[in-house]
N, C-alpha and C positions, 0 to 999 in steps of 0.2 A: 135606495134603488132609484134610478132616474126614470121619469115618466116616459122617456122615449125608447128605452131599451126594452126588448121583449123579455119577459120572465122565462128563464130557462128551467127545464126539468131534466131528470136523468134519462128519460126515454125508456127506462126499464119497465117491462110489463109486470115484473114482480113487485115493484115498489109503486103501486098505484093506489094511494090513499085518496081521500076526498080532496085534499089540496092539490094533488097532482092532476086529478081529473078536472078540477076547476081551472087550473092553469091552462091545460090543453084546450078546454072549451073557450076560455077568454082569448087566447092567442088566435084561434081559428075565427072567432067572432070579430076580433079586432081587424084582422085581414079582410074579412068579408065586408065589414062596414067601411073600411078605408077605400076599398076598391069599388064600392057602389057609387051611384050618382047622387046619393042623399047627403045632406050636410052631416058632418060628424065631428064632435068635439073630442079629439084624441086625449087631451089632458084630463078632461072630466072622466072619460072612460077609464083611463089608467088609475086615476085617484080612487074611483069607486072600486075597481078591481083590487087594488092594493089594500084598501080598508077591509074589504070582504075576505081577502086571503089572510090577512092578519088575524081576523076573528076565527076563521076555519082552523088555522094552525094552532091557535090558543086552545080551541076545543079538542084538537087532536092530542095536544100535550096533556090535557086533563083527562084523556081517555074517553071522551064523549063522541068522537068521530072516528 
């Protein structure tokens, strides 16, 4: 996944596991930070988000989330 594309989710309220909730939060926070007057490293944010999302999905697959 490219660091510049937004992570997409199904949008279904039925399929809202921890990873879907995290994606929604990250996308909203990404937009908020990008539109603020503060300096923002988009690449670092996306990298951190993707690493965390990978871990959350692994935990979901193992039945821990």
